[in-house]
N, C-alpha and C positions, 0 to 999 in steps of 0.2 A: 802593608807596612814596609818602610824602606830603612836603609842604614845597616850598620853592623849587627849581625845576629849571632855571632859566635862561630863555632866550628862545624864544618860539614865533612862527612866521610865519603870518600869516592873510591869506587873500583877503578883500576887503572891498568894500562898495558902499553908497552913500547913495541911498535910494529916496525921491524927494520931488518937489517942483515949485519952479520959480523964482517969486518974488513976481509976481503979476499974470498968471501963465501960465494959458492957457485949456485946454491939453491935459491929459490924465490924468496920474497919477503915473507916473514913469519913473526910470531910473537917471541921476542927474545927476553922479555922481562915482563912480569905481570903480578897482580895480586891474585889471591885465590881464596877470598873470604866468602863473599856472597855469590859471585859469578865465577864459574870456572874459566881458566885461561882459554880453553877451546871455544867457549861461547863468546868470550871477548874477541877472539880472532874472527869468528863468523860475523859479528856485528861490524867489525872494521872492513872486512872484505865485501860484505853485502852492500854496504853503502859507500864503496870506493868510488871516487869521482874522476879517476884517470891518473896518469903518471906524468908529471911535468918533465919537459925537456931541459929546462933550465930555470933560473930564478926569475927571468923576464922582468927586471925592474922597470917601472914606468908603464908597463903594459896592463891591459885589463886582466890578464890571467896571471899576474905576478904572484909569487908566493909571499906569505903563507896562504894556504887554502884551509878554511875552517868549515867543517861539516858537523851538523847537529843530527843525531840519529834518534830513532824511536823504535824500540824492539821490546818484546816480551820474553822474559826468561822465567821458566817454572811458574807461569801465571802472574808474574809481577812485571808491569810495564816499567821500562828503564829509558831515561833520557841520557844521551851521550854526546860528547864533543870529541871530534878527531881533528888534530892540527897537523897538517903536512907543511913542514918548513924547511927551507934550504939550509943545510948545516953550516955553522960558522967555520968549521975546519973540515972540509969535505974529505971523505974517504971513498975508496972504490971497491967494487966486488971483484970476482975472479975474471970478469970480462972487461974490466976497466971502466964500468959505468959508475957514476957518482951515486952513493947511497943516500936516499932522501927518506929520513925516518918519519913516522907518524906517531904522535902522542895521542893516547885515547883515555878518556875519563868518563865515567857514568855513575848515575845514582838513581834510585827509584823515583818514579814520576811524582809520587806524593811528596818526597823530600824536595824535588825540584820546585814544585809550586810553593811549598812552605818556606824554604830556605833561600831560594834564588829568585824565582818569579819571572826571569827573563833569560834569553840567550846571552845578552850582553853581560849580565851579572855572572853567568857561568864562564864566559870567555875571560872576563877580568880576573876571576878566581884562579884559573889555571894557566893564564897567558905566560907567566914568568917561570913556570915549572919547566926547566930545561931537561933534555934527555939525560944529560950526565948528572942531573940532580935526583934521578929516580934510582931505586935499588936495581942492581944488575942481574938479579936472579928471578926465577918464576917461583911463586908460592908465598910471597910476602903478604903482609896485612894491608888493610885499607889505608888510603892516604888522607890525612886530616889536614884541612885548609881553613883559614879564616876567610869568610865571605861577607859581602855587603849586598843586601837584597834590593832589587829594582823591580817594582811591580809594573803592571801594564799602564796604569794611569800616568806614572812617571815617564814611561817610554813615550806615551803620546805627547806629553808636554815638552819633551826634550827636542832640541834642534839638531841632534846628532844625525838623523836620517834625512834631513832636508837636502843635502847635496845629491842624493840619488836621483831625484826628479828635478824639474825646472823650478825650484823653490818649494816653499812649504805647501801651498795649495795643490800644486801638481803632484807632489809626493803623496799627499793624503788621498787624492783621487786615484793615484796609481795603486796604493795599498788596498783601497777598497775594491778596485777592479781585480787586483791580483787575488784577493781572498775569494771573490765570486768565481773566478776561473779555477782556483784550486779545488773547489768543491767538485768540479767535473773532471779535471785532468791535471797532469803536471804542468808547471809553468816555468819557462826560461826567461829570465830578465836580461834584456839586452840594452843597457844604457849606452848612449852614443859617446860618452866620455869616461875617462878613468875615475873610479870612485874608491876612496880609501877603505881599508878593511873595517874600521870602526863604524863608518856610515853604513856599510853593507850589513853588518851584524845588526845594527840598530834598525835598519829597514826590515830585515827578517822578523825582528820582534814586533814592529809596527803591523806587519801583515798578519802575523799570528794573533795579534790583539783583535783583529777583525773576524776571528773565528772563535768558536767556543773553546774555553780553556781545556776541556776534555779531549780536544783534537791533538794536543801536544803529544800524546802517546802514539799518534799515527803520522805526525808530520816530520818528515826528514827534509832538512834544508841545508844549503851550502853557499858559501861566498863565491865559489867558482866550481864549474863542472865542465868537463870536456864533452860537448854535446854529440861528438862523433862516437863516443863509447856508450855501451849499454849502462843505463842509469837506474837506480832505485830511489833516488831522492825525488821528493815531490816539488820542491822549489829550489831554484839555483840561479845564480848569475852565470852567464856563459855567452859564447859567440853565437850570433844569429846565422847559422849555416843552413837553415831551412831543412834540417834533418830531424828525424824522430817524431814522436806523437805529441810532444809537449806544445802547449800554446806559447807564443812568443809575445813579449810585451816590453815596449820601451817606456820606462817610468817617466821620461820627459814628455811623452805623447800618449798618455793612457786613454783607452776608450772610456766613454761615460757608462755609468751604471745603466742608464736608460737604453743605450745601445746593446749592452750585454743582455738586458732583460727582454728586448724585443727582436733581437737578431734571429733570423730564421735558419741560418746555416749552422753547420757544426764543424767546419774546417776552413782552412785558408786563412790568410792574414788580412786584417782590415787595414784601412788607411792609417789608423792609429797604431798599427803594429801589433795587433793581438788577434788570435783566433777567436771566433765568436761562438756563443752558445745560445740556444733558443730558450724562450721564456717557458716552454713546456718542460724543459729539463730542470734538474735541481739547481744547477748553477744560475740559470736565468731567473728562477724564483728567488734564489738567495740574493741576486743583484737587485731585483725589484724591491724586496723588503728592505735591503740596506739603503736604497735610495729614499725610501719612505722614512726610515728611522733617522737618517742624518739630514733630512730636509733638503735633499738634492734639488737644485733649481733647474728648470728647463730653459730658463731665460738667461743663463750665464753666458758670457762672451764665448763665441765659438760653439755654443750648444753643449758645453761641458757641464758636468755635475759640480756644483760648488756647494759644499756643506754649509748649511745656513749659519751655524755657530759651532765652535768647538765644544760648547756645553752639550750639544746633542751628541757629538762624538764621544765625549767623556761618559755620558750616560750609557751609550751603546757599549763602550769598552768595559765598563763596570758590570753591565748585565752579562756580557759574554764571559768575563772573568769568573763570574759566580757559577757558571755552568761547568761543573767538573765531571759530568757524566761522560764516560768514555765514548768517543766518536771514531768511526772508521770511515775512510774515504771510499771503501768498497760499498758503503751504504749512504750515498750522497743525499738521498731524500730526507734522512734524519736531520742533516744540517738545515735544509730549507724549512722543514716542518717546525723544528724548534724555534728558529728565528721568527717564523710567521706567527707562532703562538705568542711569542714575546711581544711582537708588534701589535697583534690584535688585542691581546689582554690589556696592554698599556692604553690603547685607544679606547677600549670599552670602559676602562676605569675613568678616563678623562671625560667621556660622554656622561657617565653617571654622576660625576662630580660637577658637571656644568661648564667645565673649561673648554670642552668641545661639544659640537652639536651632532644630532643624528645625520645631518647632511655630510659631515666629515666621514662618518662610518660608511655611508653610501658611496662617497667618493673613493674611499679605500677599496671597497669590494668591487667597484666598477673598474678601477685602474690597475689593480694588482692581478697577477697571474692566478690561474685556477689553483685552489688549495691554500690561499693566503690567510684563511681563518679556519684551520683544521679543527679547532676545538669548538667552533660555532659560538664563540662568546659574543660576537657582534650581532648575531641574528636576533636575539631577544630585543635588542634596542630598536629594531625596525617595526616591531609589533605595536609600539605605542602610537604610531601614526603611519601605518603602512601606505605605500604608494604602489600603483599597479606595476611599475617597472621594477619593484623589489623582487618580483617573481623571476625576472630575467637575471637579476643579480644572484638569487638563490640557486637557480639552475646552472649558472655559470661557475660559481664558486664551489658548489657541491653537486657535481653532475651525476653522482651515483655510478653503478648501483651500490657502491660500498656504504653509502649513507641513505639508501632507499628505505622505504617502509614508513611507518607512522612517525618516525623521528625526523624525517626529512624536513628542512625548513619550508619548502614549498607547501607542504601540507598545512602547517599552521597559518601561513600567509593566505592561502586560498580560503580557509575557514574565516579568517579575519575579514577578507574582502567580501565574502558572501554575507557575513553578519553586518557589514557596513553598507551593503546595497550596491556594490560595484557591479556594473553591467556584465552579464555573462560573457558577451562577446569579447570584452576587453581581457577578461581572465583567460578565456579559451585561446585567444590569439597568442598570448604569452606562454602558453603551455604546448604550443605546436611542436616544438623540437625537444620536449622533455623525454627522457628515456622511459621505456615501458614500465619498469618497476616504480618509477616516481609517479607516473600517471595513474597507475593502479592504486598506489598508496593515497594519492589525492582523492580519487573516487571513493575509496573506503572511508576516508575522513568526512567527505561531503555527505555520505549517507547516514552519518551519525548525527543525532540532534545536537543543536547548540546547547550550551550550559543553561539550565533552567527551562528547557523546552522538551516536549515529549516526542516530537517528530522533526525530521530534517526540514529545512525551509524549502519553499518551492524553487527559489533560485538555485539552491544547492543541488536539488535533484535534477533540474534542467541542465546545469553544468555537468553533473555526473553523466547524464545521458549523452550529452555531446561528446564527452571524452570517451565514453564506451563506444559510441558510433564511429568515432574517428580511429579508434584502436582496433576494432573488430577482433576481440579476444576469442580464443578457442577453448574448448572444454579441457584440454590438457595443458593449458597455459598456467603454470604455477603462480606467476605474478598476480593473476586475477582470481585465484582460488578464494581468497577471503571475500572479495566483492561478490562473487557468484553465491557463496554460502549465505551472505547477508541477504541477497535478493530472494533466494529460495525460501528463506525463513520469514520474509516479510512480503506477502503477496501484493499489498497495496504499493509498496515501493517498486516491485517488479512491474506492476501495471503502469505506474507513472513513467518508468524508463521506456517501456514499449510505446506509450502514448506520445512521449516527446519524440521518439524515433519516427513515428508515423507523421506527426505534425511537421517535422522538419523536412522530410521527403517521403511521402506515402509509398510504402512498398519496397523501397530500395534497401537492400541489405537486411531485410526483416527476417528472412529464413536463417541467416547466420546467427542473428540474435536469438532466435528460437532454439537453434541447436545448442548454443552456449548455455541457455537457461533451461535445458531439458530436465524437467523434474520427474519425480516418481508419479505414476498414474493416480495415486490417491492423494497427492499433495494438493493443498488449497491453492497454491500458486498455479498448479496445472489447471484447476477449474477457472481461475480468473483469466488466464491466457487462452483458454480453449476456443472462444469465438474467433479470435484472430488467427489461431493455428488452423482451424477448420477452413477459414477463408483462404489462407495461404495454400492449403491443399486443394483449393477449388471445390470445397464442400460447403453447403449452406448451413449456418448455425441455426438450431431450432430455438424457439422461444425459451425453452427450459435452460438452454446453454447461456442465455443472458442473465439468468437468475443470480449467478455468482457475482456478476458485475454490480447488481443492485445492493449487494451486501457490503460493499466498500464504502468509504466516506461519501456521504451524499453530494458533497461538493465536487467529487470526481466522477460521479455516475454520468452526468450529462456530457462531460468531456469524453468519457470512454465510449459512449454511444456515437458521438460525432466522429471520433477517430475511426470507428468501425465503418461508418458510412463513407468517410473520406478514403479509407483504404479500398472499399468496394468500388468507388468511383475511379480511383487510380488504376485498378486492375480490370476495369470495365466489367464488374460483376455486381451491379446494383440489385439485380433480381435475386441474388443470393441472400441479401441482408434486409431488404426493404420489408418483407413480410414480418420478420421477427422484430425489427426496430419499430415498424409501424404498430404492431401489437403493443409494444412497450409504451410508445407515445400515447396510444389510445387509452391504455389502462391508467397511465399517470395523469393525463388531463381529466379523465372522468372522475378519478378519485380525488382530484384536487391536490395531490401530493407534489405535483410539479407545476410551478407557477411560471408562465411564459410572459416575462416582462418585455419591454421594447428591445432591450439589448439581446436577450436570449432569442427572441423571435428573429431578429436580424441575423444572428449567427446561424440559426437553422435554415433560414430562408436562403442565405448565400450558399450554404452547403448543399441543400436539396436542389437548387436551381442548376447545379452541375450535372444532375442525373437526367440528361435529355433522353436517354434510351428507355426510361421508364416514366414517361411524362404523366400518364394517368395516375399511377400510384404516387408520384411526386406531388402532383397537384392536390390529391386527396389529403396527403399529410400536411401540406401547406394550409389547406382550409382547416384541418383539424387543430392546428396551433394558432390559427388566425393570422397567418403571415403571407397571404397572397401578395404578389408584387404590387406595390402601390404605383399609381401613375405619377410621373415626375412633373413637378411644377415648373413652369417656364422661369419663374424667378430664381430657381436653383440651378438652372442650366449654366454651362460655362459661358463666360462673357457677360453675364449680368453685372450691372453697375452696383458697387457697394455704396452704402450711405455713410456720410461723415459721422464719426462718433460724437455723441452728445458731450458737451463740456461738463466738468464736475466741479461743484462748489465745495470748498473746504473751509471749516471754521479756523480762525486764527487767534492765537494768544500772543502776548508780547512780554518781553523782559527788558528791563533797562529803559523803558519808555514812560509815557505819561499815563497809559491805561493800565488797569490791573491785570495781573497774570490770569490766564484763563483757568488754570488749575493750580491754585496757590498751594494746595496740599501736596503737590508732586515735587518734592525736593530733589528727587533723582534727576528730573529734567533740568533744573537749575544747575545742579552740579555738572551735568553733561555739557551744558553750554560753557560754563566757566572753565572746564578742563580742556575745551577745544576752541579757544578763541584764536583767531588769526593774528599774524604779526604785521603791523603797518610799517614800522621802521626797524631796521636791524641794528644791533650793537656795532656792527662793522661800519666804520665811517665811510668805507668805499661803496656802500650800497646806495644806489640811486633810485629815485622814484621815476615812474613812467613819465615821459614828456607829455605835456598837455593836461596833466591831472593836478590842478592847483591844490586840492585837498584830497590826497590819496586815500582810498578806502580798500580794504581787503575783506573777503568773505570766507566763511567756513560753514560746513554742513556736518551734522552729526545725527545719527539715529540709534535708538536703543531698543528697537523692536516694538515698542508701544507708541512712541512718538518720534517726530523728526523736528529738528530746529535749525534755523539759519542765523548765524551771528555776523554782524557787520561792524568792523572796527574802523575808527576814524583817526587820522593822523593829527588833525588840528587840535581837537579837544582831548585826544587820548581816551575817549570813551567808546562805548559800544552799545548796540541794541540788537535784539534778537526776536525773530518771529517763529512760532512753532505751531504744529498741528498734530493730529493723531495719524498714525501710520496707515490705517485701513483706508480712509478716504483719499489720502495722499497717493497711495499706490494704485488706487482705482483710477486716478488721473494719469497713470503711466509711470509713477514713481520717478519722474525725471528731476533729479535733485538739483541739477544746474539751473534748469528753468525755474524751479522753485526759489533758488537763491536769487536769481535775477529779478523775479517778480517781487519778492519781499524787498529787495534793494530798491527797486523802482518806486514801490509804494512809500518807502521811508524817505526817498529823495524828494518826492512830491509833497511831503509833509503830513502824511496820514498814517494812522495805525488802525485800519479797518478790522472789523470783527470777522470778516470772511473775504475770500477772493475766489475767482473762477480760473480753473486750469483746463487745458484741452484734454479730451479723453484719450484712452489708450491707443485707439486705432485711427486717430486723426491722420489721414493720408498726407496732408500738407506738412504736418510736423514730421512724420516719418521721412518724407522726401527731403526735407531740410536737413535732418540729422544725417541721412545717407550722403547728402552733398558735402556736409562738413567732414565726415569720415574720409571721403574721397579727396578733399582739399589737403588734408594732412598726410594722406597716403594710407590705404587700407592696411598694408602690411605693418607699418610703423604703429598705427593706432591699435591694431589687434594685439601686438606683442606687449604693449603697455597694459592693455586690459587683462591679458593673460597673466602678466607678472603679479597682478593683485591676488591671484590664487596662491602664489608662493608666500606672500607676506607684504609688509609695508613697502611702498614705492615712493621715492622722492624724485622730482624732476629738477635737475640742477641747471640753473640758467647762468650762473656767474653773478657778479654784482649788479649788472644792468637787467632789471626786470623787464620782461616783455609786457606790452600793454595788458591791462586787466581784461579787456574784451577778448583779446586773443587767447589768453589763458582759459577764460570761461568757455570759449568756443572749443578749445582742445579738450577740456574736461567733458563737455557735452558729447564730443565724438567718442571719447573713451567709454563713457557709460552707455552710449548707444549700442555698444558691442557686448554688454553684460545684461543679464536679466534685470527687469525693473525691481525685483525683490531684493537686490543687494543693498538697496538704500536702507533696509531695516537695520543694518549694523555698520553702515559705511560712515567713515569720518574723512572729510576732505577739507583742504585749505588752499586758497589761491596764493597764500604766502605764509611761511612759518620759519622763523629763525631757528626754532627747535622743532623739527618735523616728527619727533618720536611719538606724539599722541595720535598722529593721523595715519590712516591707511594709505592716503595719497595726498601729496602736498608738493607745492613748488618751494624751492629754497635756493640760497645763493651758492652753497658749497656742499660737497659730498660729506654726509655725516659719518661719524666714526662707528655708529651702531651697526648691527647686522641688518642692514636695509638695502634693498636693491635701488641703485641710483641710475637714472637715465639722463643722458646729456640732452640739453635743449639746443636746437630742435630735434625731436626724436627721429630716428632712422630705423629701417628694418635691420635686425641683427640676429645672430645666432646665439647659442648658449643657453636657451631655455631647456629645462628638463622637468621631469615629474609631471604633475597634473597641469602645471602652467604650459609646458611644452605640448601636451596633448590638446589643451584647449586652443592654443594658438594654431596648431596644425589643423584642427577640425574647423576653426573659423576660416582658415585659408581654403580648405576644401569646399566648405559651404559657399564661400564667395566665388570660387572658381567655377562652380557648377550652376550658379544662378545668374540671371540677367539683371544686373543692378544690385545694389546693397539693400534696397528697400525691403525685400522679403525677410532678410535676416534681422534688420532693425525692428520691423513690425512683430516678428515672432518673439524676439527677446522682450519687447515692450509688453507683450501679452502675458509674460511669465511674472505674475504679481505675488506669488507666494513668497513669504519672508525667507531670505537666504542669509546665513551667517558664514562668512568666508573662513572664519577660524574653526568651523566645524567640518571635520573630514567628510562626514556623510553628505553635507551640502555641497562641498567641492566636488565630490565624486558624482553627485547628481548633475552638476553643471557640465561635466565632460561626457556624460552618458546619455542614454536614450531618453531621459526625462527632459532634456533640453530640446525644445521644439525646433530650434534652428538647425539641429543636426539630424532631424528625422527625414524620412523619404518624401519625395515630392508628390503632390497631388494625391490621386487615388492609389491605394496600396495594391500591389500585385503579389500576394504572399506565395502563391504556388510557383510563379516564375522565379521569384527570388530564392525560394527554397531549392529549386532545381539548379539555379546558378551557383548557389553556395555549395551544394553537393558536388557539382561539376568542378568547382575550384578545388575542393578538398581532394578529389580524385586526381586532378592534375598535379597538385603538390605532392601527392603520394606516389606519383609515377605512373598513374593509370590514365589512359586517354590523353596523353601529353602531346597534343598537336596544336598547330597554330590556329586551326579552325575551332577547336574546342576552347582554346583560350579566348578567342574573339567572341564566341557565343556567350561565354560566362561574363566577360568584361562588359559587353553591351548591356546586359540586364543589370549587373551590379552598378554600373555608372548611371544608367537611365532611370532605374526604378528604386535603387537602394538609398538608404541614409548614409551619413558620413562613415559610419562603422563599416558598411558594405564597400564604400569607396576605398577605405583603407585596406580592406581585404583585396580589392582589385589591385592596389599598389603591390601587394606581396606577389600576386599572380604575375603582374607585369615585370616585377623584379626577377621572377623565375625565368621569364622570356629573355631578359637581359643577360642573365648568367649563361643561358644557352646560345647567346648570339642571335636571337630571333626577335629582339624588341622592335627593330625598325619594321620588320614584316608585320608584326602584330599591330603597331601603331598605324601603319599605312592601310591595313585592312579596316581598322576602326574608322579612319578618315574617309575611306571610300564606301562606307556602309550606307545603304539606302534604308529608309524607314518611313512608313506612312505618317506616323505621328511626328510632326516637326519639332515639338518641344522635347520629346525623348531623343531625337537625333541631335538636337543642339547640345543636350547634356552629354551625349556620347562624345561629340567633337570637343567640347570643353574639357571633359575628363581626359581624353587622349592627349590634348595639347599640354595639360598640366603634368600628366605622367611623363611625357617626354622632357619637360623642363626640369623636373626634379630627380629623374633617374639618370645616373651616369651610365653610359652604355658603350657600345662597340664602335660608334662613329656613324655620322649621318651619311646615308647613301642616297643616290639620286632617286631611288624608289620612294623615299619619304618626302623629298622635296616635290617630286611629281604628284604625290598624293595631296600635299598641301595646295599645290597650284591647281589641282583639279577640284578642290573644295574651298572656294574663296571664303566661305563663312569661317572655316577653321583657320585659314591664314589670318583673317582679321582678328579672330579670337586670340591667336598667338601674340599679336601686338598688344591686345587688351590685357592679356595675362601678364606679360612683361611689365606693363604699366602698373598693374595691381601689385606686383611683387616689388615695386619700388625701383625698377631699373631706370636708368637715365635715358634722355633722348638720343644720346650717341649710340647706345646699345640697341634701341629700337630702330634707329636708322640703319645700323649694320644688318639687323635681321631683315628689315624690309628690302634692302638691296639684295640680300641673298635669295629671298623669296621671289623677287622680281627679275631674277637672272633671265637673259634671253628675251626680255620684254614681256614676260608673262605677268598675269594678275594685274590687269588695269584697275581692279577694284581698290588696290592699295595706292593709286596715284595721288590721292588727296593727302594721305599720311606721308608719303615720300616728299611731297612738296612742302608741307608744313615742317617736317623734320629738317629740311634743308633751308629753313627760313625763307621760303618762297611762298607766294600766294597760291592757293588751290583754286582751280576753276570751279564754277558753280556745278557743272556736270559731274566733275570728279567728287565734289562734296555730296551731291545727291546720291551718287552711286554708293559711296561709303556709308552714308547715314542710313541707307536701307537695311543695314545689318543690325539694327536694334539700338537700344539706349546706351549700352556700354560703348559701342562704336561711336555714337554721337558724343558721349561724354569725353572720350579720348580726343576726338576732333576739337571739342570745345576747349580742352586743356591745352592743346597744341596751338589753337588759333591765336591767342595773345602773342605768340612768338612773332607774328607778322608785324606787330606794332612795337614801336620803341617805348610805349607807355605800358607798363605791366598792369594787369588787372588783379583785383583782390581774389583770394581763394574762393572757389565755388561761386563765381560771379553770377552765374545763371541758376535760378532755382530749378532743380530737376522736376520733370513732369511727374504727376501723381503715379503711384505704382500701378494702378489699374490701367492707366493709359499705356504705360510702357509694356506691360505684359501682353497687350493686344498685338504688339509687333512681333511677327514670327521671324525667326532667323532663317534666311534663305539657305538652301542647300545647293542651289545652282547659281551661276553668275547673276548678280542682281539686275533687275530690269533697269533700263535707262530712263523710264519715265519717272517723274518726281514722286516721292512718297506722299501718301494722302495727308492732307492737312489735318492736324489734330484739333479738337474743339478748344476754343479759347477759354481761359479761366473766367469764372463769373466775377472775380474781384479785379479791379483795375490794376494793370501792371505798372510798376514804377517806370519813370522815364529813363532811368539808368539802372543797370543791374545793381541790386543791393547785395552786399556781402552776406553769406550765409551766417545766420545766428546773430545778426545785428540787432541791437536793442533800439526801439523807436526813439528818435531824437538824438542819438549818439552817432557821430560820424565814424566811419570805419577807420580803424587804426592802420598805420603803415606796417608793412611786413618787416620782421626782423631779418638781419643778415642770416643767410643759410636756409631760409624757408622760401621755396619757389613762389614767386609772386604770381605765377601763372596757375597756381593750384595744381601743380604737376604731380600729384600723388606722392609728394615727399622728395622730389628731385632737388638736389643741391649741386647741380652740375653733373656731367656725365660720370657714371660709375661712383657716385658719392657713397661713402660707407658709413655705417653706424658707428658712433662712439659711445658705447654704453658701459658705464662702470657699475660694478656691483660687488657685494662683499665676497671675500674669499671663500671658496667652497672647500670641499674635502680634498685630499690628495688626489692628484690626477685630474681635477676638474679645471677646465678652462673654457672661457666663452670665446670660442674660435669658430670661424666659418669652415665648412668642408663637409665631407661625407661622414656619416655616423651609422655603422651597421646595426645597433640596437634600436635606433629611431630613424630609418632611412629617408622618410619623406621630408626631412629637414636638409638633405644634401643638395648640392647645386646641380646645374643642369647642362644641357647640350648646347652646342653653338655651331654656326655654319662651319663646315669643313672638318669637324671633329668634336670629340667630347672634351669638356674642360671642367675643372672644379669650380670655376667662377663665372660661367656664362660667357657670351661673346666678348665682353669687355674685361673679363677677368675679375669682375666684382663678385662678392659673395652672394649666392642665391638665398632665397628664403624658403 
């Protein structure tokens, strides 16, 4: 409330000298009602700001000086004002010095807030009370004055403080920065020009308004202070003399809140004229939350914070004015914590109301300093649809141990992930750096059953075992006491933990686990673990010792026995267990209680065959279970030719045509089609049809889990027709929705509505090869990121008013869905054009919609900015492609995944990024023992044990050669450890020089090493790494291939090639050099380069059209079938000079000219649009072309920018010749 409020009573004092007085200044007149004169004198002298030498008119330090004090008297906080003013009629003391009196007034803080509300109102009330207007003696009563109240909101709206900075915006930024600095230390304001007194007082009010109102009882501020003297004021204008401990700030050049929040230092002056504070300090946290609350923009001119609107500032000021809780600057964390609670609570309420999304909450937690949600009010919002990276957010914001225990957010998140089926490896990776109390609390929660269940899930127990194994708790470790008690009370759980330990790496660290789980001798847990403990002590367990194992869950018994044999094999003690285990097997098989089906027989056969030392007993047991090793059939040997998959015939029904609907009772399908019709003409008059299409048509596809339908809309008639079929036979044919659309379209164009049609089978190698070629034509990186974005939500491809040709759009859609499982068609909705794309998951349109939809500019380019499951999927696709020879294996594996997938279902999305995705699995035959050893070695290295280059190389070789994508991501973390230690080049060079009998494994190691180098920022390329590449031509060629896969331009490839071929080395790259320089390559050079496999040939093919002035269409040559390409081994030595063997010609006649990939029979290939490389250059649009991807605004701190990211590092950019760079050799963003 503002305006006249009546009378306020003030304690007062006159601090001066009598004329001719020799003594120092003292109180010569004062009230003595609430505060004694002596206390008034202490307040005046404690907050003294110096003694002026003269009035100094026109100077920054000109009188009067006005100081606002804050002191507590007898438990009551008081706000005071001291005015030091040059006397109108000067008098002198005994030494001849002019006496400069100080008038002082004060009142209780509660009266200050209620009656005055601001420093300016206080100053206006007492400004005209002259010294000669006060009583001349000590001991009088209070001074009653009429006052007008000015609250903080009025101060904010006032222009009075604008002259302090360079205008209103700069002054606002300065006040915000001043408030953040005040939380940590005193601040001296050093404006470059003279500012009048009223503007200074108003600016002090503005700064105070950016702090809680309860801080007024601790904030002393002054319009001028001598910085050379000892000061007790917290905020003052003064000379910038570089003295004292105060931060210095020029209001005309304030630092941004982002600078204050992220600065690492705690002293010295910045370019903006202010000492900086770190984000880990209370001031840095306060600055970060202020920036969030006022909508400070990072893109303002000069990188300064520009408050989005004064409406946000008004809301902030009102919230702070309502906080009257006393605050002390000696406890700065209270300032930051209260403001963080305010921000988090406000955001949580907005998310619950629907005005903000959970993505905003994640953005806040990711971008704000630690402790920005102290009340954990945002955490429950993440549980509705948790993402794996939420674990990193939880551990970052609530690191513990203060919030450790069952209440830690990570505990509930882990339980939610396990319940949703998130792969254990993903969860474990994100808990690597969790503090011990948090890890123990997570394990304790995992070992408890989920709601409605009687026992913890298998995945939960497996994850708990991994965390226990990585932590190696001791018996006296209090953090793990609850977990130990739980296991000792549940023998079956303890057994499962031990079994998982053995299966991960037999024998390693098992004795430590036994010591931690040491039970009493009569405990049932002791009986269950006895066989394993006896073996660990090198004593054979008797048959009776196995009896306790048979009393646990029957589903666990077989696993427990296998673990015992596996442990004996690892310790080379098979004779200790085979008699007892053999007796058990014999008893079980004879009694019929244990059925050995094919899978169980294979498990036992693989296990027993490792026991070469006890061959006779081993063979007896194999015969006992009927699992003697079978003879291999020649048809199953490596290199056998696969058969072409049989086509699948599907029944068709029609809507909008002449025939009856196949299922007239299914109204849901009709409604599905009607709600997902494509748009032929836009309301926008600027929209143009594709050239050469006299009667434009557009297509859409929609699936509801039971059936799928294709709708075709026509521009001439304005009508539409649709064909539909059941989902099961459709997905059996590969679930290729675009091909289905095209086939239905072709049938309608030819005038027929048949009752069935034939589609190619799932594994048709020619179809797979064609799809792989189309992915390559648009660029694997660009296509993969569009496919991955579909996991985030709807995606629109924005082309502008001129539509690309329909055939080109269909070809791109084919490429996108080739990188997703066939089962996504069960719930997919797609349109080749939609004026309103909101009903569709993926659609082309003319302009970016206003809805919360990810927009991708046409033509697509590789871009950064993916996060969550979409980011994981894109990264894993990138790794799968980097480690494979050709795209065909990935496309074929995804086509074989025909189970229905609903992208709106979190469980299905989690399955896509996890181990259930065949494209991310290990290659060929599994080597579980070698992988388990490598994983354990990696853990040991990260824990600081066996941390040598050789140990790293040995672990990386197995992880890259034999592991799935999850293992390769683990290899990344290990390589990043080498980078941090300055040993990355040595590790990569050792990998490149590695020799291996199995050429396919060696090729994967080389590919992995190349990509690790390209995505890991490091210490700089040394000659040792270039020499290793030059000594391994296959890896050097792979480097160029990988750059092409990542969407790098020809100029960047040429720069790399020149660097690799320094001093005339690597003749194998001569063909690439020539083509990149627009020169013809010799036949011998081509032959030499082509010997390095299909990817090398494909790169030559894409570069080849550069020799001609006539561009070729994308993917002009049909790639060879996958079986043929896989037969080409990648050489590890310089390629032979003789020509590569001629491959068998296809049985079907080849066209006289190359046909564009995905062309429909009878339709000429369309011209390429501007911006798409006509040479099919993997998404090149000139050297170093960058993506222009628009998407909806995320949460605070979220930006789609290129560069390194420490929470998701495999998306950072890579190395370049001569040094490391955030953008690769040409400075472009890496993928």
